[in-house]
N, C-alpha and C positions, 0 to 999 in steps of 0.2 A: 646477549652474553654471558663466555667465562671467561671465570677468572681463577688461576693457582696460586699460588706462593709457595716456597719452598719456605718450611718452617726453621733452616737454619740458615742465620745468616752472620758474615766476619761483619764488624762494623770498622767502618770509615773507610768503606770499598776506594781505593786510589782511582776508581777508572768504571766506566758501565757502559756498555755499548746495547742499543736498544733494535733488533734487529726487525725488519718489517718486511712480514710475506702480504704485497697487495692485491686485491682484487676488483673487481667492479663493485661485487655486493658488500665487504669486507674488508679489514686489515685486520692480519695475525700480527700480534709480538710478541717478542721474546727476550728476555733484558738477560745480558752475562757481565761478571765481572771480567777482571780483569786476565785472569787465565781461562777462560772462559766457559764457568762452572754456571746455568741457570740457575739464573734468580727468581722468575718471575713469569708469567705466562697471560694475556688477555687477550681478547676480538672483540671488536667493536665493528660500529657500521663504517659508513665511508662521508656522512654530511660534515659540515663545516662544526656542527656541535660533539660529534663524534671524536674528533680533531682535540678538540677543546679539553675531552677527558681523558686522551693520551696526554697532553703537555700537564695538568693535572696530575694523572698517576703518576707521571715518569718524574715530579717535583719530588718525590720521596728518595731520589739520587740525586744530588745538587752538579756532578762531572758528567750527570747523563749525556751521550751521543747517540743520533740517531743513526743509520747505514739501509737504504731499503734499496730494493733489486731494481737495477736502470732499466725501467719501463715506464716511461715519460708519459704518456698517455693516460695510463691507470693510477700514477702519483704525482702528476702533476697538482693538483688540488693539495693530497696531505704537507707535499714540499713547500707551496707555497702556505698553510695553513703554519705550519714547524718554523718556519723562518719566520713567519710576519710573530712569532711568539718568542724568537727569541734564540730557537734551540738551532745548534747546529746539527748537518746532516749531509753525510756523505753519499755517494751510489757509488753502488757494488755491481759491476759486472757482471753480466747473470754465467759467463763462463766459473767464474774465480768458487763459483759454489760446490762444483763438482765435487774436491777433492773433499769441501766439507763433511756431504752425505755419503761418502766411501767412506771416510774413515771415523763417523758419527756412530756411538752404540747403538744408536735406535734406526733398526730397518725400516724400508719402506719408506714410501712418500707422504707424507701431508704437511698442512700450512703450519703446525709449530714445529714439525722438521725443517721447512724449508725456511721459514724465522731464525731459525737457530743456527743452519747454515750461513744463512745472509751475517749473521753479529758474528759470526765465528772467522768469516773472510776478509770481514773488517778488521778485526783484530790483528789477522795474520797481513793485514795489507793496510796500513798503516800511513802509506801518501796515496789516496786515493781522491778522485777528484771530488770539489764539496760542492752542494748545488745551491744555486742560485735563486732568487726571484725574476721572474719572466723581466724580457726586457723588449726593445726593439727586436733584439736577433731573433727572437720565437718567432714574431710576425714574419720575420724572411725564410725562417723554416718551413712556416706552416704556408707561406707563396709558393717556395721552393717544392715540396711536394705536393702543391695541389697540379703546378705547372706538370711535374713527369709524370702526374697520372694523366693528365691530360694526353699527353705527347705519348704515350703507352695507347690512348686509345684511339688517337689518328694514327698511330703504326697499324693498329689491328685492322683498320676501317681501311685504309690505306693496301694494306694486304690484300680484303675480299673483293674493294676497288678494279685491283688489277686484273681479278680473274676473271671480273663480268665484263671488264673491257678487251678484255684477251678474245673470251666467245664470242662478243658484238663485234670486231673485227681484227684480227691477229696482226693486221699490216700500221695500226693505229699505237704508235709509238709515245707513249712519257716517259720525256728525262729520266732519269736518278735525284730524287729529292727535289722534282718537280712539282709535286701536289703540296710541296709546303708554300710554291707562290703564288701571286693570285692571278699574274696574267695567263700562268700555265691554267691554272681551274678555271678560267674565265672559258678560256678559247676550249676546252674539252666538254665546258658547258654548251657554249656553242656547238660543237660537233655533236653533242647525243642531244639537242633539243629536237632533233623533225626526224629520229628514231621509233619505230613503234615498237610496243612488247614490252613484259615483264619485266627482264633482264634491263633494257634500255632503263626503264622506270626506274629499279632497283640503282643502277646509276647512276643516274641522276638526282634522286636523295642522299645516298651516298655520298658523293660529291659538293652535295649542298651544304650536310653535316659535316667534311672536310673545313670548306672554307670557313663553316663555324668557329669549328675547333680553332683551326689559325688564327683567327682574329682575338681568340680568345688567352693562346697562347702570347701570340706577341704582345697583347694590353700588357700579360703579369710581366714578360720581360721587363717593358718599359716602367712598368711599376718599380722592379724589383732595379731597375738602373740608379732611377730617382734615391732609391731609400742607398742602394752598397755607395753609391757616390757621397750621400752625406757618413753614415755609419763608418765607413773602411776605405779614407783615400790613399794612406799606408800599402794597403793589402792591393790597392788597383795600381799602383806603382810597383811590384814585383814583374817584371819582364814574365811575361807569359801569362799572368792571370785575367783573366778576362770577369767584366759581369757577373754571369753565373757561375763561372767557379766561386769566387768571391763570396757568393749570396748562400753557395752551397757548403762552403768554410767556417762561413760566419754563426749561419743557422745549426750546423752542426756542435760547431766549438762552444758555443754559448755559454761564450765569456772566457777568454783565456786567461783571469785572473783568478782562474777557483783552480789551474793547474799550478803543481811547486814552483817547476822551471822548466826547462826545452826539452828535456829527457822524458819527462813522464810528459810532458804532451807530444814525443813522439811514439809513446808509447801506447798512448792514446788511438793516433789517427795508424798504427799499423808500421811505421816508418823504421823504426828500431830493430836492428837483426836480432835474431834469439841463438846464446851461444851454443856449441857441438860439440865441445872438445875435453879431451880426458885424458890426462896423464902428459906424452912427451908430444901430442898434437895439441898443441893449444892455441887460440887465437882464429877458432872457425866457427865460425856464425853460419848460420842460414838465413830463409827466408822469413818472414814473421807476416802464416800469413790470420793475425788475428789483428784487434784493432778496430778502427774505426772504415770499414768498408768505403763508405763514401767520401768522407776527403782523403783516405789513400788517393783513391780515383782520380779526386778534382787533381791533388799534389803530381800523380803520374801525366796528367794533360798538360800542367803547369812544363814538366821534364822534355816531355816530349814535344813542346809548342818551342823549349829552350834548344833541345837539342837541334831545331830545324834552323839555330839560327839567332831566336831574339834574346839576348841578353846572354847570361856569361855560361849558361849550362854548357855551350857546345863544347867551350875549351876546355871546361873541367871534365865533361867524357872522352873527350880527345885525349888528353893526358892519362886518363884514367886505362884507354886504349891499348896506349903505347908501351904500358905497364905490363900488360900481358891480361889484364882482366876483359870478360865478352862482355860485349853489349847489354844484357841481361843486368849482368853486374851491373857494368859503370850507372848507366839509370838509375836500378834499385840504390846507389851512394846516391846518385843526385837527389833524389825524393827525401832520400833523410836529410840531405844538407838544405834541401827547400821545407822542410819542416820547421828547421830552426829560423830560417828568412819568414816564413809566415808567422809564424811564433811572434818575433820583436816584433813583425808589425800589426798584429791584432792587439798589440800590449802598446805602442805608440798611438795607435789609435781609442783605443779605452782609455790612456790616460789625457789624450786630447778632452775626449769628451766627458772625462767624469766630472769638472767644474758647473759644467753645466749639464747634467744629470740630473731629472726631476723622476717624481715617484711615480712610478710603472700604475699603468690603473689595470683591473683584473677584469674579468667579463662576469664573475662571481660574487656575492658581496662576501664582503672578508670576514676572519674568524672574531665571532662573539666573543666579549668578555666575562672573564669570570667573575661571576659577583663577590 
């Protein structure tokens, strides 16, 4: 453990931000005052006992708040332990640290430099999303990510299987997306049963694996449907929002109440446009390619569904097209509007569930109490 403290400090600091550069084996912390001057530095391990030492170390600054780089799998235990101890924790998107590194006086890259960049980014951006204790939405995210991985495996397997089927019989027709259906899989297995040779054997094994993956994917979809209907009934009422889209939004948002406004949520989802004007050319904006692209994709699918006639999106897009907007611009504006609709639905569902909220169980032991 390494620790170094600046010798000169001003008494009565109004605000202290502790930036955290997190890794699997160690966490490096740098404390800065309200104008960004470095106060102290410390490196600790990643166990709950080490996190207790962080809380005790931060106790010398009563108004200190933590800022961690937004890499959830690495920082999840740290965030949980800090929140359980009553500390305020903000999540800093990775791209916000780049400007802090470029403007820093110390060139290069190290854990203390990165932790200092996190703290400076948190000072520069006061409206960052705050971290919350894990709840049911994290379980939804884990299920969504697991299903996504299985779908990718099945797609890769199907592509390989189709080449083997073409080699066995070029006239063997398999419908597009047919290998997701049990009836097509069973019929193809019947036709391959009497074939000899290594290619046919591999094809039969791939087909069996495809059926197994399809069963797992369908089971996960049923589980997600049951969970989402309980957690987000208002979100499901949004026209064009299906169970999988709602599950993606729930898991990636991780609590709408941690955003200060619908505009902050729009920046998080990448639907808020970026201004690109100067002088007399005021009011021009361009596409925001940042933000959470997974939520952005889910909002885009809702927009496309509404444009096809399900919900009010079609009338809105037609009105924009009549004003001279292109189809891409119109759908982009519809996504921005849908971001607000989804944000209000998430808040409504969270407020509805608040009275019945119970303590969240965690997989690992809670933070030990100080002696």
